[in-house]
N, C-alpha and C positions, 0 to 999 in steps of 0.2 A: 048821881052827875050823867050829865046827858054825853051821848056818843060824841057828838061834835067837838064837845070840850075837850073828851080824851084826846081825839085824833090831834086838836092843836096843840096841846101840852105837849103830845110825842114828837110832833114835828118842832116845836120849840125846843125841848129836850136835844133832839138829833141834830139840830142847827148849832145849838150851842155847845155842844161837843166837836162840831167841825170848826167852830171858831177857836176852841181851844186846842184845837191839834194846829190847826194855821198859824195861832199865835207861837204856839211851841216851835214848831219848826221856822218861824222867822228869827224869834229869838237866838236859836241854835245857829241860826246863817249869819247872824249879825254877831255872834258871839266868835263863831271861827274865822270872820273876815276880820274881825278887830285883831284878833290873835295873831294872822296871817299879816297885817298891817303890821304890826309891831315887831314880829320876825322879819319882815322886810328891812324895815327902818334900822333894825338892830344889826343886821349884816351889812347894810347900805355903809350904817355908819362906820363898820369895821373896816371895810375896804376903802373909804375915803381916808382914815388915820393911817392905814397903811400906804395909799396913792400918797398922801400927802407928807408921810414921815419922812425924815434925812436919811440919805443914803448910808452915813456913817453908823456903825454898829453901836448896840447901847454898852452902856459903861461893864454891863457885866461880860459882856463878848469880849470888850476890848482889854478888861483885866486877863481874861482866860488866855487870851492871843499873847499877851505880855509873859504870861506865866510860861506859856507853851516856847515861846521866843527862845526864854532863859535857859528852859532844862535843853532845847535843843542845841544850843550855844554851849552848853557845859559838855553834852554828848558829844560833839565834835572836836573840842577841845582835847577829850580824852582819848578819842579815837586817833587824832593828830598825834597827840603825845606817844602812842603804841606805835603807829608809823615810823615816828622819829627813833624811837628806840630800835626798829628793826633795822633802820639803815644803816650803811658803812659811811663813815664820814669821807668826805671828798674833798681835801682843801683844794684851792687853786694851785696847779702845780706850773712852773717853767718849766721848758724842753729840757733844759741843762738838770734839773732838780728832778725830772721824770727818769732820764739816764740813771743818774745817781741811785734812787731808789729801787729803781729796776735790777741793778747789778748786784746790789747789796739783796734784795729779794731773793732773785733767783740762786744765789750762791746758799741762800739759807735753807732754802725750799729741797735743793739738790743734794744737801748735806745730810738729809735723814736717813737712817740706816734703813737698808733693804737688801733684795739678792743679787741685784748687779754690783758684781765687786764691792761688795758691801754697801753700796748707795742705792738710795731708791731710784733712781735717774742714771742712764747712761750718759757718760761726759759728752759735753757740748750739746746738753738738752735744756732748752730755754724757754719753757712752760707757755709756746703759741706767742713770744716775742722775739721770733729769729731774726727779725728785720731790724733791730736795735741793737742786737748784740752778736758775738761770734765775731770781731774784729772788725764790723760795723761802725762808723763812725755817724750813722744818719740820726738826726734828731726830729722829734715831732716839730711839723710846720709852723704852730702857734701855741700859745697857751692854754686856748681851748682844747685842742687835740690832746694835748700833754695831761691836762686835769681827767679827760674823757678816758685815756688811756690808764691812768694812774687810778681811777675807778675801777675798771678791767682788772687791772693788777690786784687789787685789795680783793676784788670778789674770787680769782682765782686762789690765791693765798688761801683765804676763807674755805674753800672748798678742797683744796687739797689738804689742809691741816684736817678735816673731817675724814678724807681718805686714808692719811696717816693713821689717825686716831683708831680707825677700823680695822688696822693691821693688813693693809694691802702689801704685797711684795713688791711690785716695781710699778710706777708710771710709764706708759711707752708714748702717750700724746695728748695736747692741750688744744684744742682750736676756741676763736673768738671771734665775734664780728669785726670783719676787718673794714671799717670806716675809714680808717687814718688813710689806706690805699688812695680811697677816692676823693679824699681831702685834699692832698697832696695834686692829685692831677686839676682840681678844681683851682687849686692856687697857681699854677702853672700858668693855664689858660688865662685867668685874671693879670697877670703881669701883661697881655697882650691888650687889655681894656682897661678901661676906668676901675682901679681897684678897691674903691670906696662903693662905688653904686652895686657892682659885681658882688661885693661881700654882704652888703645888705641882701640882695636878692637872693643871694646863697641862703641865710640865715632864715629869710620866708618861707624860700623853699624847704627848707631843713624840718622848719616848724609842721609846714603844711604836707610834708610826707609821714614825718611824724605821728600827726592828728588822722592823717587818712588810713594809715596802716591800724593805728588803735580802733578806730571805728570798724575796719574789715576784719579785724580778730575780735572784736564784740568787748573791747577793754573802755572803760571811761577815758574821758578826754585826761585824767589826773594820773595814769597809770599806764606805765612802759615795762617793756620787758627787753631783757638782750639773750642770746643764747649762747651756750659754752658747751664743749664736748671734753670729756676726759676718756682717755683710753689709759687701760693699767691691767696688771696682772694680781689675781687676787683667788685664796681658795673659796668656796661657796661661804660659809660663815662670814668670812669677811665682808663678802660683796653684800651680804642681807645686812650686816652691821652698816656698812657705807651707805646704802640706801634710806635706810630708818634715819642716819645721822644727818643726810643731806637733806629731806623732809622735814626736820625738825630744825633746821638751823635760821639764823636771820642773815641777812634779810631774806625775805619772803621767796622760796625757791621750790619750783615744781620738775620732777622727772619727767620728761616728754618721752624718752626711749631708753629703752635698755638692751643690748646685745650681748650674748656670751657664748662661748666655745669653748671645749677643752684643748688646753695648750698642746697635747699629744694624745695619742688612742695609748691607754693603758693596756688595754686587753690585745691589742695587736704587740705592743711590747713583750707583754705576758709569752703570748703566745710564740713569738721569735727566740726568747729565752728557752721556753719547752723544748722546740724543734733541735735549738745548737745543745741543749744538752742530751737529746737522743742522739744526737750524730755522734757525739764523743761517746757516748756508752757504746755504740754499736762497734766503735773504733777499738775501744778497749775489748770489748768481749772479742772481736776477731783475733786482735794480737794473742789476748790469751787462750782462743784455740788452737793459734798456730804453733806456741810453744808449748802446751800441755794439752794435747787432743782428749783423753781420759780425762780431765779434769774440769772440761769444758761443760757447762749446766745452761740449760735454757732458763734464761732470768723469768722471773714471775712477772705477770701482768700488772703494771702499776696502776694505780686507782687514782685518778686527780680530782682534786675539789679545788675551784676557784675562789678565793676568799677575798673579800673588797672591802673597804671602810673609806668614807668620805676623807681621811687624813693621810690616807695611801694613794688616792684619787691624782692625778697632774690638777697644778691650779688652772684657772679660768682667764681666757683673755675677753676683758669687759670694755665694752663701748657703752658710756652713759652719756646722754643729751639733757640737759637743765636748762630752764629759763629761770633768769633771776628779775625779781620784779623791783621796780622804784616809783615812788608816788611823790608827785610834783604838787604843792599847791593846795595841799589837803590840810 
């Protein structure tokens, strides 16, 4: 074969290989372009379906939402039932009806046995309602106030019952929120102006103040609380029992402050008794020495040991502050 033919054949082969390479790359580019176009069209179709879809959720989501609503409603019903079980019934009271209930309740609470002449409370102790008892003929200004006072009386009776069960010796003082004094002053002011408008304004103001106080104290809108204070005398074990019983009672109650101190200094009383005994012994020894100097002997030094016990210690004077919660609209 001639040299010229070999060169031509080699050039042809190289050209053919180049054509095949260019064709392969061209085919690959076209395939990738088609795949990219298909992917783009698929994503575009998805986006168009999302944009053109209805705002209302799918049937599956709607069924799930309905199921969740029923579950939440059942849970709220259970929670509301628990709250209602813990509430103290507060029926609507007339001023005269409250006065009758107050007298009977205070008489019953004061008749419990204790250390004050056999009673739990001193005579003329009215459990925080001195304004309406003790010879006073005053009545609550209206039915709303009488009902609120009746609720306070029920709470005080409940807490006192827990204290009595714990075994306190005497109750010395009871304090409550004195809202009825402010109400009376407002009633007197209303008599000088239009009663109807002022009463409506007062109710709106009380509601706003209650909501503001609840928000300030971090309470939800449906929760409210009232503060009560109890002062009593009890031994340490009775104090611990009383604290445990109050925190477990219904309605929901929390201890906010506890103060206690010994009602007397037992060591000081004991030392005073020892000093009086020493003086008496010295006087007896001096009298014996004067009567018979030879028989007089120097008394041996006495060794003293102080033995104490919680049962022998004087009782404690205790001041408890509690918050009682109510839940409305739950």
